[in-house]
C-alpha positions in Angstrom: -39.2 -4.3 19.0 -35.5 -5.3 19.3 -34.2 -4.8 22.8 -31.0 -2.8 22.7 -28.5 -3.5 25.6 -25.1 -2.0 26.5 -22.6 -4.3 28.1 -19.4 -2.8 29.4 -16.3 -5.0 29.4 -17.9 -7.1 26.7 -14.7 -8.2 24.8 -13.7 -11.0 27.2 -14.8 -13.3 30.0 -18.3 -13.1 31.4 -19.0 -9.9 29.4 -18.2 -11.6 26.1 -20.3 -14.7 27.1 -23.2 -12.4 28.0 -23.0 -10.4 24.8 -23.0 -13.7 22.8 -26.0 -15.0 24.7 -28.0 -11.8 24.4 -27.3 -11.8 20.6 -28.0 -15.4 19.9 -30.5 -16.5 22.5 -32.5 -13.3 23.1 -32.3 -11.6 19.7 -31.0 -8.4 21.1 -28.9 -5.6 19.5 -25.9 -5.5 21.8 -23.5 -2.6 22.2 -20.3 -4.4 23.2 -18.3 -2.0 25.3 -14.6 -2.5 25.1 -11.7 -0.4 26.4 -9.6 -1.7 23.5 -11.2 -1.0 20.1 -9.1 -3.7 18.6 -10.1 -6.4 21.1 -13.7 -5.2 21.0 -13.9 -5.3 17.2 -12.5 -8.9 17.2 -15.0 -10.0 19.9 -18.0 -8.5 18.0 -16.8 -10.1 14.7 -16.5 -13.5 16.4 -20.1 -13.2 17.6 -21.5 -12.0 14.3 -19.5 -14.6 12.3 -21.1 -17.4 14.4 -24.6 -16.0 14.2 -27.2 -18.7 13.6 -29.1 -18.3 10.4 -32.4 -18.0 12.2 -31.1 -15.4 14.7 -32.1 -11.8 14.4 -29.7 -10.5 17.0 -26.8 -8.2 16.2 -23.7 -7.0 18.0 -21.6 -3.9 17.5 -18.5 -2.6 19.3 -18.4 0.7 21.2 -15.1 2.0 22.5 -15.7 2.5 26.2 -13.2 2.8 29.1 -15.4 3.1 32.2 -12.5 4.7 34.1 -12.4 7.7 31.8 -15.0 10.6 31.7 -14.0 11.4 28.2 -14.3 7.9 26.9 -17.7 7.4 28.5 -18.9 10.7 26.9 -17.6 9.6 23.5 -19.4 6.3 23.9 -22.6 8.0 24.8 -22.4 10.1 21.7 -21.8 7.0 19.5 -24.7 5.0 21.0 -27.0 8.0 20.9 -26.3 8.4 17.1 -27.1 4.7 16.6 -30.3 4.9 18.6 -31.5 8.0 16.7 -31.1 6.2 13.4 -33.3 3.4 14.7 -35.7 5.7 16.5 -35.3 3.6 19.7 -33.9 3.7 23.2 -31.7 1.5 25.3 -33.6 -1.3 27.1 -30.8 -1.9 29.6 -27.2 -1.1 30.7 -25.1 -3.9 32.2 -22.1 -2.6 34.2 -19.9 -5.6 33.8 -16.4 -4.1 33.3 -14.3 -4.7 36.4 -10.8 -5.1 37.7 -8.8 -6.4 40.7 -7.5 -9.6 42.1 -5.2 -11.2 39.5 -5.1 -8.0 37.3 -2.4 -6.6 39.6 -3.8 -3.1 39.8 -3.8 -0.7 42.8 -6.8 -0.2 45.0 -7.5 3.3 43.7 -7.8 1.9 40.2 -10.0 -0.9 41.5 -12.4 1.6 43.0 -12.2 3.8 39.9 -13.3 1.0 37.6 -15.6 -1.1 39.9 -17.5 1.7 41.7 -17.0 5.1 40.0 -17.0 3.4 36.5 -20.6 2.2 36.8 -21.6 5.6 38.2 -20.0 7.4 35.1 -21.8 5.0 32.8 -25.2 5.3 34.4 -25.0 9.1 34.5 -23.9 9.2 30.9 -26.4 6.7 29.5 -29.4 7.5 31.6 -30.9 9.9 29.1 -30.7 7.2 26.5 -32.4 4.5 28.7 -36.1 3.7 28.4 -38.0 5.2 31.4 -38.8 1.7 32.6 -35.5 0.2 31.5 -33.1 -1.9 33.5 -29.6 -1.4 35.0 -27.7 -4.5 36.1 -24.5 -4.0 38.1 -22.1 -7.0 38.2 -21.2 -7.5 41.8 -19.3 -10.3 43.5 -19.5 -12.6 46.5 -16.5 -10.6 47.7 -18.9 -7.8 48.5 -20.7 -9.8 51.3 -17.4 -11.2 52.4 -16.2 -7.6 53.0 -19.3 -6.4 54.8 -19.3 -9.4 57.1 -16.0 -8.3 58.5 -17.1 -4.7 59.2 -18.1 -3.4 62.6 -21.8 -3.5 63.4 -22.3 0.2 62.8 -20.6 0.1 59.4 -22.4 -3.1 58.5 -25.8 -1.4 59.3 -24.9 1.6 57.2 -23.7 -0.4 54.2 -26.9 -2.5 54.2 -29.3 0.4 54.6 -31.5 1.3 51.5 -31.3 4.9 52.9 -27.5 5.1 52.3 -26.4 8.3 50.6 -23.7 8.9 47.9 -21.8 11.0 50.5 -21.7 7.9 52.8 -20.6 5.7 49.9 -17.9 8.1 48.9 -16.6 8.5 52.4 -16.4 4.8 53.0 -14.6 4.3 49.7 -11.8 6.2 51.4 -12.0 5.0 55.0 -12.6 1.4 54.0 -9.3 1.1 52.1 -6.7 -0.7 54.1 -9.2 -1.4 56.9 -9.3 -4.8 58.7 -12.1 -5.8 56.5 -10.3 -4.9 53.3 -8.2 -8.0 52.5 -8.4 -7.9 48.7 -6.8 -4.7 47.8 -10.1 -2.8 47.5 -11.9 -5.5 45.5 -14.4 -6.6 48.1 -14.9 -3.0 49.2 -15.6 -1.9 45.7 -18.2 -4.6 45.1 -19.9 -3.9 48.4 -20.1 -0.2 47.6 -21.4 -1.1 44.1 -24.4 -2.8 45.8 -24.8 0.3 48.0 -24.9 2.4 44.8 -27.5 0.0 43.4 -29.8 0.6 46.3 -29.3 4.4 46.0 -30.1 4.3 42.2 -33.2 2.3 42.9 -34.4 5.0 45.3 -33.5 7.8 43.0 -35.1 6.2 39.9 -38.0 4.1 41.1 -39.4 3.6 37.6 -36.2 1.8 36.5 -35.4 -1.8 37.5 -32.0 -1.7 39.1 -30.2 -4.8 40.4 -26.8 -6.0 41.5 -25.8 -9.6 41.0 -22.9 -12.1 41.5 -21.8 -14.2 38.6 -20.3 -16.8 40.9 -16.7 -18.0 41.1 -15.9 -18.0 37.4 -12.7 -18.9 35.7 -11.5 -15.7 34.0 -8.3 -13.7 33.6 -9.2 -11.9 36.9 -9.5 -15.1 38.9 -6.7 -17.2 37.2 -4.9 -19.1 39.9 -7.6 -18.7 42.5 -9.2 -22.1 41.9 -12.3 -21.0 39.9 -13.7 -23.8 37.8 -17.0 -22.5 36.3 -17.0 -21.2 32.7 -17.9 -17.6 31.8 -21.1 -18.9 30.2 -22.1 -20.2 33.6 -21.5 -16.7 35.1 -24.4 -15.0 33.3 -27.4 -16.7 35.0 -28.1 -13.9 37.5 -27.4 -11.1 35.0 -29.9 -12.6 32.5 -32.5 -13.1 35.3 -32.1 -9.4 36.3 -32.4 -8.3 32.7 -35.5 -10.3 31.6 -37.5 -11.7 34.5 -40.2 -10.0 36.6 -38.4 -9.0 39.8 -40.2 -8.7 43.1 -38.1 -5.7 44.4 -35.8 -2.9 43.3 -32.2 -2.3 44.3 -31.8 -6.0 45.3 -28.6 -8.1 45.3 -28.8 -11.5 43.7 -26.6 -14.5 44.1 -25.1 -16.5 41.2 -28.2 -18.7 41.2 -30.4 -15.6 40.6 -31.9 -15.7 44.1 -32.1 -12.6 46.3 -29.2 -12.5 48.6 -28.0 -10.4 51.6 -25.0 -8.1 51.5 -23.9 -8.8 55.1 -23.1 -12.5 54.8 -22.5 -15.0 52.0 -25.6 -16.9 50.9 -24.5 -20.0 48.9 -26.4 -21.2 45.8 -29.3 -23.5 46.8 -29.8 -21.9 50.2 -33.1 -20.1 51.0 -33.5 -16.6 49.6 -32.8 -13.6 51.8 -36.0 -12.3 53.4 -34.9 -8.7 53.6 -34.7 -8.5 57.4 -32.6 -5.5 58.5 -29.1 -6.0 59.8 
């Protein structure tokens, strides 16, 4: 059966590259989530216009602004209708949409998109997801960079699989403008997204829930920061988390698809994180 996958922020950058690879290389039916219907429609058309003759994958646009409750609810209704026609469920949700750094937005908007956005999407689409489906949250190396600068007590809390949503919510407020927050909420938002990943894995043990870093990829968000890798190179860890057998749940993976810690930066090629507590 065709695997059906929702990818938020799929009209550009890493999200677009992933949508194309899922369609072409994995034969999936991709719901390309896009805040702009115009840009999303153009992106989906580009993918379908270039579809190899032997490929059975398909891609369709879904208007989806992860920062809006109403938009997420509307997207859920649209995808639900599509799934009911096919008599199927979602195989996976990829929370790729993100903002910050070169986008020039304020820290509250960064948190709303990068942390609360995935939570909105998960809560909305969970009823449509297969009971053993997968959720992949697109993190960043900026998450471990943030945690590494936190006090020992905060670091221990952020790395604990027992973290609660109340603790995540409280730190989303107290962490803003702290000594560790040197990226306008970006590193904070990505660290807390991993915390949310651990929480989800605990709440839904039958699902396979992961957070991963794409690496330092040249996109509109990182323009001018010196990134040199292409968006296509930024999907390695996401595809690993989508399709490979994983040894744990709620784990964070580096850009080389190897388990990594949240409390320090593990570089590609270095030994995998062994899970030792902070």
